[in-house]
GUZA-747600 format. One record per residue (C-alpha): x, y, z. Coordinates in steps of 0.5 Angstrom, whole numbers, plus 2048, in hexadecimal, padded with zeros to 3 digits. Layout:
N
XYZ;...
This chain:
195
9838BE7CB;9888C17CF;9858C67D5;9888CD7D5;9878D37D9;9858D97D4;9878E07D5;9848E57D0;9888EB7CF;98A8F07CA;9908ED7C7;9928EB7C0;9938E47BF;9908DE7C3;9958DC7C9;9958D67CC;99A8D47D2;99B8CE7D7;99B8D07DE;9A08CC7E3;99A8C87E6;9988C67DE;9928CA7DD;9928CD7D6;9908D57D6;98E8D87CF;98D8DF7CF;9898E27C9;9858E87C6;97E8E97C8;97D8E97C0;9808E27BF;97A8DD7BF;97A8D77C4;97A8D27BF;9808D57BC;9848D57C2;9818CD7C4;9848CB7BD;98B8CF7BE;98C8CB7C5;98A8C57C2;98F8C67BC;9948C77C1;9938C07C5;9998BD7C4;99D8C37C6;9998C47CC;99A8BC7CE;9A28BC7CD;9A38C37D1;99F8C07D7;9A38BB7D7;9A98BF7D7;9A68C37DC;9A58BD7E0;9AC8BB7DF;9AF8C17E2;9AB8C27E7;9AD8BB7EA;9B48BC7E9;9B38C37ED;9B08BF7F2;9B58B97F2;9BB8BF7F3;9B68C27F9;9B78BB7FC;9BF8BB7FB;9C58BE7FF;9CC8BE7FC;9D18BC801;9D98BD7FF;9D78BC7F8;9D28B77F8;9CB8B77F8;9C68B37FD;9BF8B27FD;9BD8B5804;9B98AF805;9BF8AB805;9C38AF80B;9BD8AC80F;9BC8B3813;9B78B5817;9B38BB815;9B78C1817;9BD8BE818;9C08BF812;9C38C6813;9C68C381A;9C98BD816;9CC8C2811;9CF8C6816;9D28C081A;9D58BE813;9D88C4811;9DB8C5817;9DF8BE817;9E18BF810;9E38C6810;9E78C5816;9EA8BF813;9EC8C380D;9EF8C9812;9F38C2815;9F58C080D;9F78C780C;9FB8CA812;A018C6811;A038C980A;A038D080E;A088CD813;A0E8D2811;A098D7813;A088D581A;A008D5819;9FC8D281F;9F58CF81E;9F08D581D;9E98D5820;9E48D381B;9DD8D681A;9D88D4815;9D28D8813;9CF8D980C;9D18DE808;9CE8E1802;9D58E47FE;9DB8E1801;9DE8DA802;9E18DB808;9E58E180C;9EB8E2811;9EB8E6817;9F38E7819;9F28EA81F;9ED8E4822;9F18DF81E;9EB8DC81C;9E88DA815;9E08DA813;9DE8D680D;9D88D5809;9D38D080B;9D18CF804;9D98CC803;9D78C6806;9D38C57FF;9DA8C57FB;9E08BF7FB;9E58BF800;9EA8C27FB;9E68C87FA;9E58C9802;9ED8C8803;9EE8CE7FE;9E98D2802;9ED8D0809;9F48D1806;9F18D8803;9EF8DA80A;9F58D880E;9FA8DB809;9F68E180B;9F98E0812;A008E180F;9FE8E7809;9F78EB80B;9F68ED804;9F68EB7FD;9FD8ED7FB;A028E97F7;A058E67FD;9FE8E47FF;9FD8E07F9;A048DE7F8;A048DA7FE;9FD8D87FC;A008D57F6;A068D27F9;A028CE7FE;9FC8CC7F9;9FF8CD7F1;9F88CC7EF;9F48D07F3;9F18D47ED;9EE8CE7EA;9EA8CD7F1;9E88D47F2;9E68D47EB;9E18CE7ED;9DE8D37F3;9DD8D87EE;9D98D57E9;9D48D37EE;
């Protein structure tokens, strides 16, 4: 016999649901006899067992995902990184600084004809943008979340921001130069838009 929580309320049918903790909740009209409800729950035993297993599977997957981190397109288990508690944020920021600076070093030579000097780099969490450029201060800001993506995607965002040091808008000239320097930029941009 499956244990369940019974809620009596004005409903037409007997309703049965399984909560995330696996408990079974049945709601039924006060007029429905308890024996009838018991026999209804018993008739659903196979379905209940199957759904409890599915819920357990989903919860286990969710727990695993909470223990995972995505870096440069790869998923790592936090335990494998051997970090002390509280060191994750520092580790991510240091890695982002290193990777983003390497990307600037890779991309900067593409703009040598425009005599662009290496901009200062800021890294922060941004809700709606992957990067921004301050032409006056000759600096670019990159979203910390970019570290989750491959180097090819990071390079696209870095190039996008560096091209803003030539054309500070999204004009035909801006996109023309972007395409000239990175012919597949649209494919890379699409990957970012899908996330």
